[in-house]
Structures are given as structure tokens and as C-alpha cells.
C-alpha positions, 0 to 999 in steps of 0.5 A: 130513236135509231140505231143498228146492232153492231156486227160481230167483227169490224172491217179492220183498219189500214194505216197508210204512210210514206216512209220518212227516214231521219236526215242522218239516214237519207239514202240508207235503209231501215229494217221494217221492225225497227221502223215501226217499233221505234215510231209507234211505241204507244201502239205496241211493244217491239214484240207486238210489232214483231207479231204483226210483221210475222202475220203479214200485216205490213206492206212495203210498196204494195207487197206483204212482208213477213220478215222483220229484216225487210228493208225500207227506203226513204219515201217508200209506200207503207201500209199497216193492216190491222186485221178485223177484231171484235170490239168491246161491248158498246150501246148502239141505240140513240135518242133524238133530242132535236133535229132540223135540216141543219142540226141533229142533237142526240142523247149519247149513252155512256160507253159509246165513243164518238169517233174511231180510236183505239179498240173502237173503230166501228162501234162509234156515234159516227158509224151510227150516223153514217148508217142512218142515211145510207139509203138517202144518197143525196143527203150528207150524213150528220157530222160530230162537232164537239167532244164528249168522253166515252164514259159521259152521257147526254146532249151531243150535237151534230151538223146535218147540212152545209157540213163543209162550211160549218165550224162548230164549238170553238173553244176559247181560253176565257170566253168559253165554248162558242158556236160558229156558222158560216153559210149562204144563209148566215154570216159568221155568228158567234153566240155564247153557249151554256153547257150544264152537266150533272155529276155524282162525286165522292164525299159530302160537298161542304155544307156551308157552301152551295156554289163553288167556283173552280179556277184550276189550270189544266195542261198536259203531262207525260202519261204511259199510253197517251200520245202527247200526254194526259190532261191533268191539273197543273200549275202552268196549264191553260186557264179553266173555269167551272161553277159547281152547285150542290144539289143532293147530299147522301151521307149514307153513301158518302156522295153528292150530286152536283150541277156543273156549268163550264166556261172553258172547254178543256179536255176532261175539265169536269173530271179534273176540276172536281177531283182537284177540290177533293171530290173526284167522280164516283167510279172514275178510274183515272182522276183522283183527289188533286186532279191527278191520274191514278196509277192503279195497275189493271188486272192481267185478265183485263189486259189480255182481253184487249190484246186480241186484235193481233198486237194492240197492247194496252198500258197497265194503267187507267186511260181517259176513255175508261168508263165507270163514272157518272157524268151527264151533259144535261142541258145545252143552250145556244143560238141556232147558227142559221136561224138565230133561234135560241135553243135549249136542248135537254137530255133526260137524267139517268136515275143516279143523277136525279134529285127531287129536292135541292137537299 
């Protein structure tokens, strides 16, 4: 186990860019409020950007501006400084499942984000990996190499050496998730992965069918607060395949523990696929029956609590990173990219997903 308790406040974030005005405005000026409010609507409303400017969070060519009417020329150097804030609660202790000079596998707890994003800029897996090796100057810190949702627990693999020459976990349309290595010790080697999860779903999965094969395309559609759109079940999305095995039915609580093996690597695939067959994850605030997002409005209190960093505004609807569901990356099997040894890494099951017998 390893982990460092989170500081009360993070260090803030500086977002730097070079202004690029539309061709119709070349040679003209744009005021700073219009520039940011029109380009970064998902970050804050116009009123939110106004507050940020008035607080001195914007620099133009190295000078802090506090007037929303300050003018920006094309190719100006801009910086938005997000002041330090207290990030939402998140676990910090990480259990080591496997480690050698090339790979590190951990048991990621639910509620811990992998990479910086949104309100979580410091309370991430990446930060703990960096802090673990701060006293070992000659050693590169491990690098996250694949996706695992903030609310999902279980096996998570990082690269600990030859980081610049490793390319991990390529997601193919039909062949599934692959592991690829390129180094002095190994040529490109592609080996099929087996990724097995456990989940707790709503409802009793039909008694006469223990194994269910799901072929449901997944694609993006417009969704408030998610830049580029939200992944969901769509008719013309990318092909996606999952195999679901029923493990334990609980008629009293109207729920079922299932095992899911995925053969493609779409974002939120398991949550979408199980919801698409009428069995969304218990406690999932986002995906409902049909594999579509819920549009429930969050409470005013919750919305206020996530806007304390001086401008960040959360949309009034569930988001992909919201937790509350039970999904666990239980077992990962692959061939080591350097030694070619077959590895099977297993993360202990949380109590809610344990089963003593098949039914």
C-alpha cells in the first residue's frame, strides 16, 4: 500500500494560450469577456467569466486585467489562473497488485479520478504516482496507460519504465483491447487482453438466460456540460460487444450481481450496455434503461458546493464522473510487453460484489 494524504488546498491551475481571432476579425480587437465567455461556455457562464476577470484571474501579455472591456489582439499571450481551491473528498491509499521494473498494477478505489480534470486537479492517481517517487530522482514516475472511470474500482495498470517508448492499451473497433510495447528489449508485440468486471445491476436478470451477449453501438450525442458530447447507446455509433454472465440474484433487493467481459473499449461501455438491456447499474446517476442519460436536476446545495473555486459552474444534470454505482475491474489478463510472460492480475472484490455460489 502507498499513498499521501491530500493537502487541504491544491496549487491552482494556469491555462495558457495564444489568442486566435476568427478570420473576419483579423487585425481587429476583441474584449476579454466576450473572448472567454464565447469560447469556454462549458467552463462557466458569462457571469462566471465576469467574476473571474474582476478577481484578476486573467493575464494579457503578462499583465493582470480586471476590466471586462480589456482588449485582446490576435496572437496575444493569454493566461487564465484558476485560484487554489479545496477539491472534493477522494481516497488516497493505493494497494499494489503487481510491480516490476516495467509495469505497476494497483487496485484503484472508487471515487478516485485517474487524471486531472474538472474539480479534481490534484486528488488523482497521477499525483499519488508522482509523489511516490519524488525521492528517487533517477526513476521515472509510473504513468497511467488506460481509462477507468472515477466511480469504477479495481485493476489499473501503469507503465514504470521506458515510458516514452511504450504505447499501452490500444482500443480497436472489433478486436478488443490490445497491449502494445516498443522498446530495446521487444519489437512491437500485440496481445489480446481479457478484461473482466463485476457489477451490481437493477432488476433480476432473466432466469432462463445465464449468459447474455450484448452488441450495442455506442456513440456521442450532445449533452449539457460535456464538451464533445456524451457517450450513449446510439443506432449509428461504433460497434461494441460485451458478454454478461449472471452470478447472483437477490429478489429481496431486486438486484443481480453479474460478471462482464468486454471485447471493445468504448467509454462507459459497461454502464451503457447494461442499461441498454434494461439493467442499469444500481446507484448510477447518469445512465438509465435504454442506455440513455438521466436528466435529473441536481439540488441547489450540491450545485453551490462545486462552485467554490471562483467561477467553475456545474451543469444541472448528472455527469460521467459522478459516482454511486458498483462496478469493479476484477481481473486483467495479458502478455507482458517485454518478457512475454502471461500475467493475470486480480483485484479483491468489494463486499457488495462477492458471491458464494452462482445463484
